[in-house]
N, C-alpha and C positions, 0 to 999 in steps of 0.2 A: 622672537625672534622666529623668523622664518626658515624652516630646513632648507639646506642648500639643495639644489638639482644636479646628480649626475647626469650632466649632458650625454657623456660618452656612452652609459649606460640604455639611457633613452632613445640616443640613435642607433644602437645595436638590437634594441629589443624592437625598435619601428622597422629595420632593415631585416629582420627574422620572419616578422609577423607578415610583411609582404611576400616574402619568398615563400614562407611555409603555404600561403593563399586562402587560409580560413583562421579563427579563433582557435578551431579546437584544434588544427592541426600545429599550431604553435602551442599550443599548452602542453600538447605531446613531447615537443622536440625540450621545451621549458620545464617539465616534468610538474606543472602546477596545475590549477583548473581552469576550465573556458572560463569561468567567469571570475578568476583573477587575472587573465588576460583582458578581458573587456575591460572590467573596471579598473586598470593598470593604461588601456587606451585612452580612457575616458578622462582620466586624470591628466594626460598627456593634452588632450585637446581643450580641457578647460583652462587650464595652464597657460597654450597658446594663444588659446580664443580661435580656434578655428578647427574644422571639422577636417580629419585626415584621411579616413576611410567612408565609403559607402558600405554597410556591411547587410549581409542577409545570414539566414542559418546556416546555407552551405558555403558560401564564397563571398570574397571583400574586393573592393575596388577602390583605387585610387581618386580622391576628389583633386582638384588643380593643386590644390594648398598640401595636398598629401604629394604631388609629384616633384613640387618645387622643394616640399622637406628631405623628401628619399633622396632625391639627386644630390642634394648636398649632404646627407648624412651620408652616403654612400662613399662621396669623395673626401671627408673629412676622415672617415674612420678608415679609409685605404693610406692617406696621406699619414694617420697616427700609427699604423701596421707600420709601414714602409720605415717609417724614422725612427720605430723602436727597434726592428730589423737591423737597421745601417748601424744603429749606435751599439747594441748587444751581441750580435751576429755578423761582423761585416767579414764579408768572404766567405760565409758558410753556406753550407746547400739550402735551398728553398725549402719551406715549410708550409703546412695549413690547409686550408680546402679550396682545390681547383673545382670547379663546376664548368664542364665543357660541353658545348652543343653541337652536334653534327645531324647530316639527315639521314633517314633511315638504312637503305643501302650500304651508301658511301659509312659511312658512320661503322656501322660492321666491319665492310670489308676493310676499309685501308685506315681508320681514325683509331677504332678500339686496338690492332695490332701496335700503334705507334703509341697509345696509353700504356700500353702493358710492359714496354721496353723504357718508355719514360720513368715508369714506378720502381722498375727493378736501379734505375741508375738514381732516382731521387725517391727513397721510401716514405722520408716524414712528410712527402705531400699527398694529402688525401684525395682521392679525385673519381667524381661524381660523372658520367658519362649519360647525354641526355639526346637519345635520337626520337628526332620529329619529320614530320612532313615538311614543316614550315618552321623558320627558325623564330622562336619565343621575342616580344620586343623588347628593346634595349630597356625601355622604361621599367619593365614587371621585374628588374633584379632575379631574372631565373637563373642567370649563368655569366662566368666570367670572360669565357673566349666561346666565340662561334668558330665552324669549319663549315665555312659555305661556300656556293658556286654564285660569283658574280659579284659586283663590287657593291657596298649597300648603299643607299642613296641617304641614309642617315647620317648627318656632320654631326652627330656627337660620338662619334666611335672611330675609334683609328684600325684602316684595313690595312692589312699586309698580305702584298699578293705573295702566292707559295707556291703555284705552277700553272702554266698554261691549260688550258681545255677547250677542246674543240666540241660543239654539238656535231653529230654526225644523223645523217638519214639513211636507216638500214633495213634489212626486211631478212627474214628466211629465204634459203634457195628454193625452199618448197614454193613457198608464197609466189616468189618472183616465176618461177615454172609456170605456175596455175594462169598467173595474172599479167605477166609480160614485164619488162624493166620500165622506168619513167627515164624518158631523156632530156627532158625540159622541166622547170618548176611548175607550167600549166598542168602537164601530166597528172600531177598529185591530187588533182581534185576529181579524177577518174577513177582513184584508187581508194581501198578500205584504209585509213590512217588511223592508227592507235593514239586517242589522247588521252594527254596527262593533266591535271588541273591544279597546277600548282601556285603558290604564289601570288604574285599581282600581275603575270602575264597572259597577255590576252589568249584566251582561251580558242585552239582552233586554229589559230592565225599563225602562218607559217612565214619568215622573212627569210629570203636567199638574195645573193649577190655574186657579181661577178665583175670586177672591175669597178665603174662606175654606173653599172648597169643593175638596179635593186627589183626583186621580185616579190608581190606579197600574195600567197595563197590560200584561201579558205579551205582546210581539209575538212572530211569528214570521216566517221566510221563507226560500227557497232559498239565499240569497246572502248570505255575510258575509265580512267579511273585517278587517283590521287596519290599511288604509291608508284614510284617510276621502276622498282622492284618488279611488281605484278607487271606492268606493261612490258617490262624487257619479256620476261617469261613468256607472256602472249605472245609476241612476237618470234620469239621461238618456236613455237608451236605453229608459225605460220598463220596467223589472224591477220596481219596487215604490217604496213609499212610504219616505222617509227622514226621521231630524231628524238636522240638521246646523247648526254655527254660522255664522250672516249673514254675516260677515268670509268663509267660505269659498263661499258661493253666494249674493253678492248679484246678482252680473254676471248669473247666469242667472234671477233672480226678475225683473231688470230687461228682460230679453228678452223674457222670456215661456217659456224653455225648462223652467222649473223654475214651477209654481205653489202657494202657500203653500194648507194646508188647517189646520182647527181654529185659524185665527187670532186667535179672543176666548179661546184657551187659552195659559197662559203654562207655559212650559219652565223648568228648570232654568237659571241664567246660565251662560255661559261668557267674562265677562270675562277682558278679554286683561291681563297683568301682567309688568312685569319682575322678576327673582326674582334675588337675590347674595347671597353668604353675608356677614353681619356684618364679619367680617375686611375686607372688601374695599369696605368704605363709604366710605373716605375715599381709596381708589386713585382717581388721577387720568383713567385711562383708561376705570374701570367707571364712574364718576360723571359724566364728560363724557359717555359713549355714552347713559346711560340717560337721561340729558338732551334728548340729541338726540331720541332715539326720541320721548320723552313728548312733546316739542314738536312731531313730524312726526305722532304718531297724534291729538293735541289739534286737528290743523285736516285730520284726514283723513274721510274715509267710508268705510264697508265696499267701494265701487263701486272706491276706487283713491285714489292719491294725488297 
């Protein structure tokens, strides 16, 4: 008689392995040897008759079959966890691990303080905050909730709008005094514009609109970066014109260290969203956190909370 397979244990193991990113990292979390992790994975693949991961000495990657297995495993594990919590602790405070992702500057200035306040209210939730230039892919199982600018195109997630957020074009007064102030969008082509290489947005292409009229300008400049906070600091030092989300620069506009230009032109919105997978929508820790963040942003302004 064959030994019955513990499907829950296998799904949990595979989910942890993908999240860890390598066999050795998973072994450390499980407190076993790397060889033990490799053997267990091989046994899973042999039983399923499919290769789940591409693996090298340093990292792993999902195969097509692995993506299918992981997606369904995460959903089933979340359903089991939610069902058990509803039965055993209905009405109690949320608990468990919550992984949150946010962009670098915005994560430090706005999300981190909210997480501190949330932890004080719900101490049984363990929270990991990851700040990155670009959000990780949904399929990577890297986090539970993303706080990001702009509604994601991925249909496999829920996107809840938290706050409106305009992109503004601005520069330091010292720069404008030396080089003049743009009066129409095409003037930007004659200025030094600080480039930010982030996400999938077209680099160096700025779109502006005024009613039914739309202008697309190819901007250029000597400085560019993939870190928005660095770009803002360069603008503060008078190095050029920048387009940046209002929540990231409001305090500098308020103090006068940056001055908005082309204020009568609109730029693409960068509204703030909480994004999470459909399979986590009933998870108490996710639902409670997103509600908490939404309430905080509803009463906040770009200048602070």
